[in-house]
N, C-alpha and C positions, 0 to 999 in steps of 0.2 A: 837683179838677186829675189831669190826664193824669201817672204815673209816666212814668217811661225806659222800662221793662221794657213798659207797655203802647203806646207809639209802637213802639218796636222788631216788637213782634210785630203791631200793626199794619201796618207796612211788610211785614213778610216777607207777611203774607196779600195787601195791596195788588199785592203783586211778583207772586207764586203766580199771582191772579187775570188779572194783565195777559198773563204766559205762556202761561196759558189760552185767552185769548181771541183770541192773534195764532195758536196753534198750537205753542207751544214745549213739548216734554215736559217733564215734571219730575223729574230722575234722581235725585234724593233720595226722593220719594215714590216711585217703582222701588224702589229700594233699601229702603226700609223695607217694603213689602210683600214684597219676594223672602226678605227674612230670615226674617217670619213665617210666612209659607206652605212657601216652599222651603228650608227652611236647608241640606239635603244636598246642594244643587246650587250650583254657583257662580254668580254674579251676572254679566252682560254687561257691558263695559266701559263707559265713556261712548259711544264712540264707535259700538259694535255697536249699544247702546240707541237712538241718535239714528239713526242707518240703519234699523232695522227700525220705529222709530216712520213717518219719513218715508216707505217705501214702504209701511206700512200706511194712511197718510193718502193719498196719492196716486195709489197702482196699484189702487185699489177700481174696479170695470167696473160698478156699481150706475148702471143709469138712461143707459149709454152705449151704442152700437149694436156697435161693434167692437171 
């Protein structure tokens, strides 16, 4: 029998997977990574993070002629 904590965890993983499939960046993961690897720097705000991820996704010129 699944416990409530198991269902909550499964729901979080499902939501994270769905966000990744449609290209929505995960700010919580970014914050955890940033704190672990760059604690001396201030992290980007959610808005800055979202704009940076959108620019990285849509401004790539790989395979385009112009």
